[in-house]
N, CA, C, O and CB atoms as a CASP TS submission, in Angstrom:
PFRMAT TS
TARGET T0000
AUTHOR 0000-0000-0000
METHOD Language model
MODEL 1
PARENT N/A
ATOM      1  N   UNK     1      11.686 -23.870  23.224  1.00  0.00           N
ATOM      2  CA  UNK     1      11.867 -24.137  21.801  1.00  0.00           C
ATOM      3  C   UNK     1      12.101 -22.807  21.098  1.00  0.00           C
ATOM      4  O   UNK     1      11.462 -21.805  21.420  1.00  0.00           O
ATOM      5  CB  UNK     1      10.629 -24.888  21.196  1.00  0.00           C
ATOM      6  N   UNK     2      13.001 -22.802  20.157  1.00  0.00           N
ATOM      7  CA  UNK     2      13.265 -21.595  19.379  1.00  0.00           C
ATOM      8  C   UNK     2      12.217 -21.442  18.275  1.00  0.00           C
ATOM      9  O   UNK     2      11.422 -22.346  18.021  1.00  0.00           O
ATOM     10  CB  UNK     2      14.688 -21.638  18.773  1.00  0.00           C
ATOM     11  N   UNK     3      12.236 -20.302  17.642  1.00  0.00           N
ATOM     12  CA  UNK     3      11.295 -20.037  16.563  1.00  0.00           C
ATOM     13  C   UNK     3      12.024 -19.418  15.384  1.00  0.00           C
ATOM     14  O   UNK     3      13.037 -18.739  15.559  1.00  0.00           O
ATOM     15  CB  UNK     3      10.158 -19.115  17.039  1.00  0.00           C
ATOM     16  N   UNK     4      11.517 -19.649  14.203  1.00  0.00           N
ATOM     17  CA  UNK     4      12.048 -19.026  12.993  1.00  0.00           C
ATOM     18  C   UNK     4      11.298 -17.752  12.650  1.00  0.00           C
ATOM     19  O   UNK     4      11.587 -17.115  11.637  1.00  0.00           O
ATOM     20  CB  UNK     4      11.982 -19.996  11.825  1.00  0.00           C
ATOM     21  N   UNK     5      10.343 -17.376  13.477  1.00  0.00           N
ATOM     22  CA  UNK     5       9.557 -16.170  13.238  1.00  0.00           C
ATOM     23  C   UNK     5      10.363 -14.978  13.737  1.00  0.00           C
ATOM     24  O   UNK     5      10.600 -14.817  14.934  1.00  0.00           O
ATOM     25  CB  UNK     5       8.158 -16.245  13.944  1.00  0.00           C
ATOM     26  N   UNK     6      10.778 -14.150  12.783  1.00  0.00           N
ATOM     27  CA  UNK     6      11.596 -12.982  13.118  1.00  0.00           C
ATOM     28  C   UNK     6      10.698 -11.765  13.345  1.00  0.00           C
ATOM     29  O   UNK     6       9.538 -11.755  12.935  1.00  0.00           O
ATOM     30  CB  UNK     6      12.629 -12.693  11.994  1.00  0.00           C
ATOM     31  N   UNK     7      11.246 -10.743  14.001  1.00  0.00           N
ATOM     32  CA  UNK     7      10.455  -9.532  14.239  1.00  0.00           C
ATOM     33  C   UNK     7       9.900  -8.908  12.954  1.00  0.00           C
ATOM     34  O   UNK     7       8.795  -8.366  12.964  1.00  0.00           O
ATOM     35  CB  UNK     7      11.300  -8.511  14.965  1.00  0.00           C
ATOM     36  N   UNK     8      10.653  -8.978  11.842  1.00  0.00           N
ATOM     37  CA  UNK     8      10.127  -8.415  10.595  1.00  0.00           C
ATOM     38  C   UNK     8       8.958  -9.229  10.065  1.00  0.00           C
ATOM     39  O   UNK     8       8.088  -8.675   9.392  1.00  0.00           O
ATOM     40  CB  UNK     8      11.226  -8.342   9.539  1.00  0.00           C
ATOM     41  N   UNK     9       8.910 -10.543  10.351  1.00  0.00           N
ATOM     42  CA  UNK     9       7.745 -11.355   9.979  1.00  0.00           C
ATOM     43  C   UNK     9       6.517 -10.900  10.767  1.00  0.00           C
ATOM     44  O   UNK     9       5.426 -10.758  10.216  1.00  0.00           O
ATOM     45  CB  UNK     9       8.022 -12.863  10.231  1.00  0.00           C
ATOM     46  N   UNK    10       6.716 -10.675  12.062  1.00  0.00           N
ATOM     47  CA  UNK    10       5.618 -10.229  12.916  1.00  0.00           C
ATOM     48  C   UNK    10       5.113  -8.868  12.440  1.00  0.00           C
ATOM     49  O   UNK    10       3.905  -8.644  12.367  1.00  0.00           O
ATOM     50  CB  UNK    10       6.067 -10.155  14.399  1.00  0.00           C
ATOM     51  N   UNK    11       6.032  -7.963  12.118  1.00  0.00           N
ATOM     52  CA  UNK    11       5.629  -6.629  11.642  1.00  0.00           C
ATOM     53  C   UNK    11       4.838  -6.720  10.347  1.00  0.00           C
ATOM     54  O   UNK    11       3.824  -6.040  10.189  1.00  0.00           O
ATOM     55  CB  UNK    11       6.861  -5.736  11.436  1.00  0.00           C
ATOM     56  N   UNK    12       5.299  -7.565   9.410  1.00  0.00           N
ATOM     57  CA  UNK    12       4.588  -7.723   8.142  1.00  0.00           C
ATOM     58  C   UNK    12       3.200  -8.310   8.369  1.00  0.00           C
ATOM     59  O   UNK    12       2.226  -7.850   7.773  1.00  0.00           O
ATOM     60  CB  UNK    12       5.389  -8.615   7.185  1.00  0.00           C
ATOM     61  N   UNK    13       3.104  -9.319   9.225  1.00  0.00           N
ATOM     62  CA  UNK    13       1.809  -9.938   9.518  1.00  0.00           C
ATOM     63  C   UNK    13       0.862  -8.929  10.154  1.00  0.00           C
ATOM     64  O   UNK    13      -0.307  -8.848   9.776  1.00  0.00           O
ATOM     65  CB  UNK    13       1.986 -11.153  10.443  1.00  0.00           C
ATOM     66  N   UNK    14       1.357  -8.164  11.112  1.00  0.00           N
ATOM     67  CA  UNK    14       0.515  -7.166  11.771  1.00  0.00           C
ATOM     68  C   UNK    14       0.058  -6.088  10.793  1.00  0.00           C
ATOM     69  O   UNK    14      -1.084  -5.632  10.856  1.00  0.00           O
ATOM     70  CB  UNK    14       1.267  -6.526  12.937  1.00  0.00           C
ATOM     71  N   UNK    15       0.943  -5.685   9.894  1.00  0.00           N
ATOM     72  CA  UNK    15       0.552  -4.683   8.890  1.00  0.00           C
ATOM     73  C   UNK    15      -0.520  -5.245   7.956  1.00  0.00           C
ATOM     74  O   UNK    15      -1.478  -4.551   7.615  1.00  0.00           O
ATOM     75  CB  UNK    15       1.784  -4.225   8.072  1.00  0.00           C
ATOM     76  N   UNK    16      -0.355  -6.495   7.546  1.00  0.00           N
ATOM     77  CA  UNK    16      -1.334  -7.125   6.653  1.00  0.00           C
ATOM     78  C   UNK    16      -2.706  -7.264   7.301  1.00  0.00           C
ATOM     79  O   UNK    16      -3.732  -7.051   6.657  1.00  0.00           O
ATOM     80  CB  UNK    16      -0.837  -8.492   6.219  1.00  0.00           C
ATOM     81  N   UNK    17      -2.712  -7.618   8.557  1.00  0.00           N
ATOM     82  CA  UNK    17      -3.989  -7.900   9.221  1.00  0.00           C
ATOM     83  C   UNK    17      -4.626  -6.675   9.860  1.00  0.00           C
ATOM     84  O   UNK    17      -5.796  -6.732  10.238  1.00  0.00           O
ATOM     85  CB  UNK    17      -3.790  -8.950  10.269  1.00  0.00           C
ATOM     86  N   UNK    18      -3.901  -5.575   9.994  1.00  0.00           N
ATOM     87  CA  UNK    18      -4.428  -4.401  10.685  1.00  0.00           C
ATOM     88  C   UNK    18      -5.464  -3.639   9.870  1.00  0.00           C
ATOM     89  O   UNK    18      -6.358  -3.010  10.437  1.00  0.00           O
ATOM     90  CB  UNK    18      -3.303  -3.478  11.044  1.00  0.00           C
ATOM     91  N   UNK    19      -5.353  -3.690   8.543  1.00  0.00           N
ATOM     92  CA  UNK    19      -6.232  -2.889   7.699  1.00  0.00           C
ATOM     93  C   UNK    19      -5.781  -1.451   7.572  1.00  0.00           C
ATOM     94  O   UNK    19      -6.441  -0.648   6.913  1.00  0.00           O
ATOM     95  CB  UNK    19      -7.624  -2.925   8.235  1.00  0.00           C
ATOM     96  N   UNK    20      -4.659  -1.115   8.198  1.00  0.00           N
ATOM     97  CA  UNK    20      -4.156   0.258   8.164  1.00  0.00           C
ATOM     98  C   UNK    20      -3.386   0.591   6.885  1.00  0.00           C
ATOM     99  O   UNK    20      -3.157   1.763   6.587  1.00  0.00           O
ATOM    100  CB  UNK    20      -3.270   0.497   9.354  1.00  0.00           C
ATOM    101  N   UNK    21      -2.996  -0.415   6.146  1.00  0.00           N
ATOM    102  CA  UNK    21      -2.177  -0.194   4.953  1.00  0.00           C
ATOM    103  C   UNK    21      -2.878  -0.745   3.717  1.00  0.00           C
ATOM    104  O   UNK    21      -3.599  -1.739   3.792  1.00  0.00           O
ATOM    105  CB  UNK    21      -0.790  -0.848   5.118  1.00  0.00           C
ATOM    106  N   UNK    22      -2.660  -0.097   2.594  1.00  0.00           N
ATOM    107  CA  UNK    22      -3.305  -0.515   1.353  1.00  0.00           C
ATOM    108  C   UNK    22      -2.283  -0.735   0.237  1.00  0.00           C
ATOM    109  O   UNK    22      -2.638  -0.743  -0.942  1.00  0.00           O
ATOM    110  CB  UNK    22      -4.336   0.525   0.920  1.00  0.00           C
ATOM    111  N   UNK    23      -1.021  -0.911   0.611  1.00  0.00           N
ATOM    112  CA  UNK    23       0.014  -1.055  -0.412  1.00  0.00           C
ATOM    113  C   UNK    23       0.494  -2.494  -0.564  1.00  0.00           C
ATOM    114  O   UNK    23       1.650  -2.723  -0.921  1.00  0.00           O
ATOM    115  CB  UNK    23       1.186  -0.163  -0.083  1.00  0.00           C
ATOM    116  N   UNK    24      -0.373  -3.461  -0.299  1.00  0.00           N
ATOM    117  CA  UNK    24      -0.032  -4.866  -0.468  1.00  0.00           C
ATOM    118  C   UNK    24      -0.649  -5.390  -1.746  1.00  0.00           C
ATOM    119  O   UNK    24      -1.708  -4.928  -2.169  1.00  0.00           O
ATOM    120  CB  UNK    24      -0.500  -5.696   0.735  1.00  0.00           C
ATOM    121  N   UNK    25       0.019  -6.361  -2.364  1.00  0.00           N
ATOM    122  CA  UNK    25      -0.490  -6.945  -3.606  1.00  0.00           C
ATOM    123  C   UNK    25      -0.055  -8.400  -3.700  1.00  0.00           C
ATOM    124  O   UNK    25       0.911  -8.818  -3.062  1.00  0.00           O
ATOM    125  CB  UNK    25       0.006  -6.147  -4.841  1.00  0.00           C
ATOM    126  N   UNK    26      -0.790  -9.167  -4.512  1.00  0.00           N
ATOM    127  CA  UNK    26      -0.332 -10.499  -4.912  1.00  0.00           C
ATOM    128  C   UNK    26       0.506 -10.323  -6.163  1.00  0.00           C
ATOM    129  O   UNK    26       0.136  -9.568  -7.063  1.00  0.00           O
ATOM    130  CB  UNK    26      -1.537 -11.490  -5.161  1.00  0.00           C
ATOM    131  N   UNK    27       1.620 -11.008  -6.223  1.00  0.00           N
ATOM    132  CA  UNK    27       2.596 -10.832  -7.292  1.00  0.00           C
ATOM    133  C   UNK    27       2.941 -12.195  -7.867  1.00  0.00           C
ATOM    134  O   UNK    27       3.407 -13.073  -7.140  1.00  0.00           O
ATOM    135  CB  UNK    27       3.871 -10.108  -6.778  1.00  0.00           C
ATOM    136  N   UNK    28       2.721 -12.384  -9.155  1.00  0.00           N
ATOM    137  CA  UNK    28       3.082 -13.627  -9.824  1.00  0.00           C
ATOM    138  C   UNK    28       4.597 -13.679  -9.974  1.00  0.00           C
ATOM    139  O   UNK    28       5.214 -12.718 -10.434  1.00  0.00           O
ATOM    140  CB  UNK    28       2.380 -13.747 -11.209  1.00  0.00           C
ATOM    141  N   UNK    29       5.204 -14.819  -9.578  1.00  0.00           N
ATOM    142  CA  UNK    29       6.662 -14.911  -9.601  1.00  0.00           C
ATOM    143  C   UNK    29       7.085 -16.373  -9.743  1.00  0.00           C
ATOM    144  O   UNK    29       6.263 -17.248 -10.016  1.00  0.00           O
ATOM    145  CB  UNK    29       7.274 -14.287  -8.317  1.00  0.00           C
ATOM    146  N   UNK    30       8.355 -16.614  -9.556  1.00  0.00           N
ATOM    147  CA  UNK    30       8.913 -17.963  -9.561  1.00  0.00           C
ATOM    148  C   UNK    30       9.785 -18.114  -8.318  1.00  0.00           C
ATOM    149  O   UNK    30      10.476 -17.174  -7.924  1.00  0.00           O
ATOM    150  CB  UNK    30       9.735 -18.241 -10.871  1.00  0.00           C
ATOM    151  N   UNK    31       9.757 -19.292  -7.701  1.00  0.00           N
ATOM    152  CA  UNK    31      10.618 -19.617  -6.570  1.00  0.00           C
ATOM    153  C   UNK    31      11.476 -20.796  -6.997  1.00  0.00           C
ATOM    154  O   UNK    31      10.966 -21.889  -7.243  1.00  0.00           O
ATOM    155  CB  UNK    31       9.785 -19.944  -5.267  1.00  0.00           C
ATOM    156  N   UNK    32      12.770 -20.572  -7.082  1.00  0.00           N
ATOM    157  CA  UNK    32      13.686 -21.610  -7.560  1.00  0.00           C
ATOM    158  C   UNK    32      13.216 -22.207  -8.880  1.00  0.00           C
ATOM    159  O   UNK    32      13.334 -23.413  -9.096  1.00  0.00           O
ATOM    160  CB  UNK    32      13.829 -22.712  -6.514  1.00  0.00           C
ATOM    161  N   UNK    33      12.687 -21.370  -9.755  1.00  0.00           N
ATOM    162  CA  UNK    33      12.236 -21.793 -11.072  1.00  0.00           C
ATOM    163  C   UNK    33      10.824 -22.341 -11.130  1.00  0.00           C
ATOM    164  O   UNK    33      10.314 -22.589 -12.222  1.00  0.00           O
ATOM    165  CB  UNK    33      13.149 -22.804 -11.585  1.00  0.00           C
ATOM    166  N   UNK    34      10.171 -22.542  -9.983  1.00  0.00           N
ATOM    167  CA  UNK    34       8.810 -23.085  -9.948  1.00  0.00           C
ATOM    168  C   UNK    34       7.801 -21.938  -9.885  1.00  0.00           C
ATOM    169  O   UNK    34       8.026 -20.963  -9.170  1.00  0.00           O
ATOM    170  CB  UNK    34       8.625 -24.043  -8.733  1.00  0.00           C
ATOM    171  N   UNK    35       6.685 -22.041 -10.628  1.00  0.00           N
ATOM    172  CA  UNK    35       5.663 -20.999 -10.575  1.00  0.00           C
ATOM    173  C   UNK    35       5.162 -20.816  -9.140  1.00  0.00           C
ATOM    174  O   UNK    35       4.924 -21.789  -8.424  1.00  0.00           O
ATOM    175  CB  UNK    35       4.488 -21.347 -11.515  1.00  0.00           C
ATOM    176  N   UNK    36       5.009 -19.573  -8.739  1.00  0.00           N
ATOM    177  CA  UNK    36       4.578 -19.269  -7.381  1.00  0.00           C
ATOM    178  C   UNK    36       3.901 -17.906  -7.387  1.00  0.00           C
ATOM    179  O   UNK    36       3.764 -17.267  -8.431  1.00  0.00           O
ATOM    180  CB  UNK    36       5.778 -19.296  -6.385  1.00  0.00           C
ATOM    181  N   UNK    37       3.489 -17.480  -6.225  1.00  0.00           N
ATOM    182  CA  UNK    37       2.991 -16.114  -6.036  1.00  0.00           C
ATOM    183  C   UNK    37       3.537 -15.611  -4.717  1.00  0.00           C
ATOM    184  O   UNK    37       3.915 -16.391  -3.843  1.00  0.00           O
ATOM    185  CB  UNK    37       1.419 -16.052  -6.061  1.00  0.00           C
ATOM    186  N   UNK    38       3.573 -14.300  -4.588  1.00  0.00           N
ATOM    187  CA  UNK    38       4.092 -13.692  -3.370  1.00  0.00           C
ATOM    188  C   UNK    38       3.155 -12.599  -2.902  1.00  0.00           C
ATOM    189  O   UNK    38       2.460 -11.974  -3.703  1.00  0.00           O
ATOM    190  CB  UNK    38       5.504 -13.130  -3.595  1.00  0.00           C
ATOM    191  N   UNK    39       3.140 -12.375  -1.603  1.00  0.00           N
ATOM    192  CA  UNK    39       2.518 -11.189  -1.041  1.00  0.00           C
ATOM    193  C   UNK    39       3.634 -10.159  -0.965  1.00  0.00           C
ATOM    194  O   UNK    39       4.685 -10.407  -0.374  1.00  0.00           O
ATOM    195  CB  UNK    39       1.846 -11.465   0.382  1.00  0.00           C
ATOM    196  N   UNK    40       3.396  -9.004  -1.567  1.00  0.00           N
ATOM    197  CA  UNK    40       4.431  -7.972  -1.633  1.00  0.00           C
ATOM    198  C   UNK    40       3.896  -6.647  -1.103  1.00  0.00           C
ATOM    199  O   UNK    40       2.691  -6.395  -1.097  1.00  0.00           O
ATOM    200  CB  UNK    40       4.938  -7.803  -3.077  1.00  0.00           C
ATOM    201  N   UNK    41       4.827  -5.812  -0.659  1.00  0.00           N
ATOM    202  CA  UNK    41       4.520  -4.419  -0.339  1.00  0.00           C
ATOM    203  C   UNK    41       5.001  -3.587  -1.514  1.00  0.00           C
ATOM    204  O   UNK    41       6.118  -3.770  -1.998  1.00  0.00           O
ATOM    205  CB  UNK    41       5.194  -3.956   1.018  1.00  0.00           C
ATOM    206  N   UNK    42       4.164  -2.681  -1.969  1.00  0.00           N
ATOM    207  CA  UNK    42       4.492  -1.835  -3.118  1.00  0.00           C
ATOM    208  C   UNK    42       4.668  -0.403  -2.630  1.00  0.00           C
ATOM    209  O   UNK    42       3.759   0.193  -2.053  1.00  0.00           O
ATOM    210  CB  UNK    42       3.385  -1.918  -4.221  1.00  0.00           C
ATOM    211  N   UNK    43       5.864   0.135  -2.876  1.00  0.00           N
ATOM    212  CA  UNK    43       6.178   1.504  -2.478  1.00  0.00           C
ATOM    213  C   UNK    43       6.302   2.355  -3.730  1.00  0.00           C
ATOM    214  O   UNK    43       7.078   2.016  -4.623  1.00  0.00           O
ATOM    215  CB  UNK    43       7.485   1.563  -1.632  1.00  0.00           C
ATOM    216  N   UNK    44       5.552   3.462  -3.822  1.00  0.00           N
ATOM    217  CA  UNK    44       5.597   4.317  -5.012  1.00  0.00           C
ATOM    218  C   UNK    44       6.982   4.933  -5.222  1.00  0.00           C
ATOM    219  O   UNK    44       7.801   4.974  -4.304  1.00  0.00           O
ATOM    220  CB  UNK    44       4.552   5.424  -4.902  1.00  0.00           C
ATOM    221  N   UNK    45       7.229   5.412  -6.445  1.00  0.00           N
ATOM    222  CA  UNK    45       8.514   6.062  -6.729  1.00  0.00           C
ATOM    223  C   UNK    45       8.756   7.260  -5.806  1.00  0.00           C
ATOM    224  O   UNK    45       7.823   7.939  -5.378  1.00  0.00           O
ATOM    225  CB  UNK    45       8.565   6.515  -8.193  1.00  0.00           C
ATOM    226  N   UNK    46      10.031   7.496  -5.517  1.00  0.00           N
ATOM    227  CA  UNK    46      10.446   8.663  -4.728  1.00  0.00           C
ATOM    228  C   UNK    46      11.450   9.460  -5.548  1.00  0.00           C
ATOM    229  O   UNK    46      11.802   9.067  -6.660  1.00  0.00           O
ATOM    230  CB  UNK    46      11.064   8.235  -3.347  1.00  0.00           C
ATOM    231  N   UNK    47      11.905  10.570  -5.004  1.00  0.00           N
ATOM    232  CA  UNK    47      12.928  11.363  -5.692  1.00  0.00           C
ATOM    233  C   UNK    47      14.209  10.568  -5.891  1.00  0.00           C
ATOM    234  O   UNK    47      14.885  10.723  -6.908  1.00  0.00           O
ATOM    235  CB  UNK    47      13.226  12.638  -4.909  1.00  0.00           C
ATOM    236  N   UNK    48      14.553   9.707  -4.916  1.00  0.00           N
ATOM    237  CA  UNK    48      15.767   8.905  -5.002  1.00  0.00           C
ATOM    238  C   UNK    48      15.624   7.738  -5.979  1.00  0.00           C
ATOM    239  O   UNK    48      16.585   7.352  -6.645  1.00  0.00           O
ATOM    240  CB  UNK    48      16.136   8.381  -3.628  1.00  0.00           C
ATOM    241  N   UNK    49      14.435   7.192  -6.055  1.00  0.00           N
ATOM    242  CA  UNK    49      14.189   6.020  -6.905  1.00  0.00           C
ATOM    243  C   UNK    49      12.973   6.319  -7.776  1.00  0.00           C
ATOM    244  O   UNK    49      11.878   6.531  -7.257  1.00  0.00           O
ATOM    245  CB  UNK    49      13.964   4.715  -6.044  1.00  0.00           C
ATOM    246  N   UNK    50      13.154   6.336  -9.072  1.00  0.00           N
ATOM    247  CA  UNK    50      12.072   6.675  -9.984  1.00  0.00           C
ATOM    248  C   UNK    50      11.165   5.516 -10.346  1.00  0.00           C
ATOM    249  O   UNK    50      10.309   5.657 -11.219  1.00  0.00           O
ATOM    250  CB  UNK    50      12.635   7.241 -11.217  1.00  0.00           C
ATOM    251  N   UNK    51      11.332   4.371  -9.694  1.00  0.00           N
ATOM    252  CA  UNK    51      10.520   3.195  -9.994  1.00  0.00           C
ATOM    253  C   UNK    51       9.818   2.711  -8.735  1.00  0.00           C
ATOM    254  O   UNK    51      10.243   3.007  -7.618  1.00  0.00           O
ATOM    255  CB  UNK    51      11.385   2.070 -10.594  1.00  0.00           C
ATOM    256  N   UNK    52       8.730   1.958  -8.932  1.00  0.00           N
ATOM    257  CA  UNK    52       8.056   1.336  -7.797  1.00  0.00           C
ATOM    258  C   UNK    52       9.011   0.326  -7.161  1.00  0.00           C
ATOM    259  O   UNK    52       9.750  -0.369  -7.858  1.00  0.00           O
ATOM    260  CB  UNK    52       6.720   0.647  -8.239  1.00  0.00           C
ATOM    261  N   UNK    53       8.986   0.255  -5.844  1.00  0.00           N
ATOM    262  CA  UNK    53       9.765  -0.729  -5.110  1.00  0.00           C
ATOM    263  C   UNK    53       8.816  -1.842  -4.689  1.00  0.00           C
ATOM    264  O   UNK    53       7.825  -1.590  -4.003  1.00  0.00           O
ATOM    265  CB  UNK    53      10.485  -0.090  -3.871  1.00  0.00           C
ATOM    266  N   UNK    54       9.111  -3.061  -5.094  1.00  0.00           N
ATOM    267  CA  UNK    54       8.286  -4.213  -4.754  1.00  0.00           C
ATOM    268  C   UNK    54       9.093  -5.083  -3.793  1.00  0.00           C
ATOM    269  O   UNK    54      10.116  -5.660  -4.160  1.00  0.00           O
ATOM    270  CB  UNK    54       7.854  -5.020  -6.042  1.00  0.00           C
ATOM    271  N   UNK    55       8.605  -5.163  -2.548  1.00  0.00           N
ATOM    272  CA  UNK    55       9.310  -5.908  -1.512  1.00  0.00           C
ATOM    273  C   UNK    55       8.542  -7.180  -1.181  1.00  0.00           C
ATOM    274  O   UNK    55       7.428  -7.104  -0.663  1.00  0.00           O
ATOM    275  CB  UNK    55       9.502  -5.044  -0.246  1.00  0.00           C
ATOM    276  N   UNK    56       9.115  -8.354  -1.471  1.00  0.00           N
ATOM    277  CA  UNK    56       8.420  -9.599  -1.136  1.00  0.00           C
ATOM    278  C   UNK    56       8.354  -9.790   0.378  1.00  0.00           C
ATOM    279  O   UNK    56       9.342  -9.592   1.085  1.00  0.00           O
ATOM    280  CB  UNK    56       9.123 -10.803  -1.794  1.00  0.00           C
ATOM    281  N   UNK    57       7.183 -10.175   0.859  1.00  0.00           N
ATOM    282  CA  UNK    57       6.999 -10.442   2.284  1.00  0.00           C
ATOM    283  C   UNK    57       6.898 -11.938   2.542  1.00  0.00           C
ATOM    284  O   UNK    57       7.530 -12.463   3.459  1.00  0.00           O
ATOM    285  CB  UNK    57       5.747  -9.729   2.810  1.00  0.00           C
ATOM    286  N   UNK    58       6.101 -12.618   1.730  1.00  0.00           N
ATOM    287  CA  UNK    58       5.934 -14.062   1.852  1.00  0.00           C
ATOM    288  C   UNK    58       5.666 -14.650   0.488  1.00  0.00           C
ATOM    289  O   UNK    58       5.089 -13.989  -0.375  1.00  0.00           O
ATOM    290  CB  UNK    58       4.796 -14.412   2.828  1.00  0.00           C
ATOM    291  N   UNK    59       6.084 -15.900   0.283  1.00  0.00           N
ATOM    292  CA  UNK    59       5.840 -16.577  -0.991  1.00  0.00           C
ATOM    293  C   UNK    59       4.955 -17.792  -0.765  1.00  0.00           C
ATOM    294  O   UNK    59       4.903 -18.352   0.330  1.00  0.00           O
ATOM    295  CB  UNK    59       7.172 -16.993  -1.660  1.00  0.00           C
ATOM    296  N   UNK    60       4.263 -18.184  -1.824  1.00  0.00           N
ATOM    297  CA  UNK    60       3.389 -19.347  -1.753  1.00  0.00           C
ATOM    298  C   UNK    60       4.210 -20.624  -1.650  1.00  0.00           C
ATOM    299  O   UNK    60       5.397 -20.655  -1.973  1.00  0.00           O
ATOM    300  CB  UNK    60       2.465 -19.403  -2.976  1.00  0.00           C
ATOM    301  N   UNK    61       3.558 -21.650  -1.202  1.00  0.00           N
ATOM    302  CA  UNK    61       4.176 -22.965  -1.136  1.00  0.00           C
ATOM    303  C   UNK    61       4.205 -23.547  -2.546  1.00  0.00           C
ATOM    304  O   UNK    61       3.200 -23.516  -3.257  1.00  0.00           O
ATOM    305  CB  UNK    61       3.409 -23.907  -0.148  1.00  0.00           C
ATOM    306  N   UNK    62       5.355 -24.076  -2.947  1.00  0.00           N
ATOM    307  CA  UNK    62       5.475 -24.726  -4.247  1.00  0.00           C
ATOM    308  C   UNK    62       5.526 -26.235  -4.040  1.00  0.00           C
ATOM    309  O   UNK    62       5.828 -26.692  -2.938  1.00  0.00           O
ATOM    310  CB  UNK    62       6.739 -24.226  -5.011  1.00  0.00           C
ATOM    311  N   UNK    63       5.235 -27.021  -5.082  1.00  0.00           N
ATOM    312  CA  UNK    63       5.202 -28.482  -4.920  1.00  0.00           C
ATOM    313  C   UNK    63       6.506 -29.086  -4.397  1.00  0.00           C
ATOM    314  O   UNK    63       6.473 -30.123  -3.735  1.00  0.00           O
ATOM    315  CB  UNK    63       4.866 -29.118  -6.233  1.00  0.00           C
ATOM    316  N   UNK    64       7.642 -28.467  -4.676  1.00  0.00           N
ATOM    317  CA  UNK    64       8.919 -29.027  -4.233  1.00  0.00           C
ATOM    318  C   UNK    64       9.294 -28.649  -2.806  1.00  0.00           C
ATOM    319  O   UNK    64      10.268 -29.173  -2.266  1.00  0.00           O
ATOM    320  CB  UNK    64      10.004 -28.584  -5.156  1.00  0.00           C
ATOM    321  N   UNK    65       8.537 -27.748  -2.190  1.00  0.00           N
ATOM    322  CA  UNK    65       8.836 -27.360  -0.811  1.00  0.00           C
ATOM    323  C   UNK    65       8.358 -28.445   0.151  1.00  0.00           C
ATOM    324  O   UNK    65       7.296 -29.040  -0.032  1.00  0.00           O
ATOM    325  CB  UNK    65       8.174 -26.002  -0.468  1.00  0.00           C
ATOM    326  N   UNK    66       9.155 -28.681   1.162  1.00  0.00           N
ATOM    327  CA  UNK    66       8.766 -29.611   2.217  1.00  0.00           C
ATOM    328  C   UNK    66       8.726 -28.825   3.513  1.00  0.00           C
ATOM    329  O   UNK    66       9.773 -28.525   4.087  1.00  0.00           O
ATOM    330  CB  UNK    66       9.750 -30.833   2.315  1.00  0.00           C
ATOM    331  N   UNK    67       7.529 -28.487   3.983  1.00  0.00           N
ATOM    332  CA  UNK    67       7.380 -27.742   5.222  1.00  0.00           C
ATOM    333  C   UNK    67       7.350 -28.719   6.398  1.00  0.00           C
ATOM    334  O   UNK    67       6.585 -29.683   6.406  1.00  0.00           O
ATOM    335  CB  UNK    67       6.096 -26.872   5.192  1.00  0.00           C
ATOM    336  N   UNK    68       8.201 -28.448   7.389  1.00  0.00           N
ATOM    337  CA  UNK    68       8.251 -29.293   8.574  1.00  0.00           C
ATOM    338  C   UNK    68       8.246 -28.419   9.817  1.00  0.00           C
ATOM    339  O   UNK    68       8.565 -27.232   9.761  1.00  0.00           O
ATOM    340  CB  UNK    68       9.499 -30.206   8.552  1.00  0.00           C
ATOM    341  N   UNK    69       7.879 -29.024  10.936  1.00  0.00           N
ATOM    342  CA  UNK    69       7.974 -28.308  12.202  1.00  0.00           C
ATOM    343  C   UNK    69       9.398 -28.453  12.732  1.00  0.00           C
ATOM    344  O   UNK    69      10.256 -29.018  12.055  1.00  0.00           O
ATOM    345  CB  UNK    69       6.929 -28.844  13.237  1.00  0.00           C
ATOM    346  N   UNK    70       9.653 -27.951  13.931  1.00  0.00           N
ATOM    347  CA  UNK    70      10.994 -27.983  14.494  1.00  0.00           C
ATOM    348  C   UNK    70      11.474 -29.396  14.805  1.00  0.00           C
ATOM    349  O   UNK    70      12.674 -29.624  14.959  1.00  0.00           O
ATOM    350  CB  UNK    70      11.038 -27.152  15.741  1.00  0.00           C
ATOM    351  N   UNK    71      10.544 -30.347  14.899  1.00  0.00           N
ATOM    352  CA  UNK    71      10.911 -31.737  15.158  1.00  0.00           C
ATOM    353  C   UNK    71      11.039 -32.543  13.871  1.00  0.00           C
ATOM    354  O   UNK    71      11.285 -33.749  13.918  1.00  0.00           O
ATOM    355  CB  UNK    71       9.885 -32.386  16.070  1.00  0.00           C
ATOM    356  N   UNK    72      10.874 -31.890  12.718  1.00  0.00           N
ATOM    357  CA  UNK    72      10.983 -32.589  11.452  1.00  0.00           C
ATOM    358  C   UNK    72       9.683 -33.196  10.959  1.00  0.00           C
ATOM    359  O   UNK    72       9.663 -33.834   9.907  1.00  0.00           O
ATOM    360  CB  UNK    72      11.996 -33.648  11.566  1.00  0.00           C
ATOM    361  N   UNK    73       8.595 -33.009  11.700  1.00  0.00           N
ATOM    362  CA  UNK    73       7.289 -33.538  11.296  1.00  0.00           C
ATOM    363  C   UNK    73       6.680 -32.690  10.193  1.00  0.00           C
ATOM    364  O   UNK    73       6.874 -31.475  10.153  1.00  0.00           O
ATOM    365  CB  UNK    73       6.337 -33.602  12.496  1.00  0.00           C
ATOM    366  N   UNK    74       5.949 -33.330   9.308  1.00  0.00           N
ATOM    367  CA  UNK    74       5.296 -32.616   8.205  1.00  0.00           C
ATOM    368  C   UNK    74       4.302 -31.602   8.763  1.00  0.00           C
ATOM    369  O   UNK    74       3.550 -31.882   9.697  1.00  0.00           O
ATOM    370  CB  UNK    74       4.579 -33.610   7.249  1.00  0.00           C
ATOM    371  N   UNK    75       4.324 -30.427   8.166  1.00  0.00           N
ATOM    372  CA  UNK    75       3.410 -29.365   8.608  1.00  0.00           C
ATOM    373  C   UNK    75       2.075 -29.508   7.916  1.00  0.00           C
ATOM    374  O   UNK    75       1.168 -28.710   8.153  1.00  0.00           O
ATOM    375  CB  UNK    75       4.003 -27.973   8.330  1.00  0.00           C
TER
END
């Protein structure tokens, strides 16, 4: 069976659970117009970019999302 879990998902999960990093935050946002929250990585400003970089890693489930497994069964 194939998987939708990509290497960058695994890296983000390992970083979140390792305790080695402290640049993660919960971020209030919208997903397709619905209120949601995201787990984000926050990177401080650099010489190239004078603003914080907020990179979404995962978003919360919204009421309109339908999560299913690979066989179409409800998750």
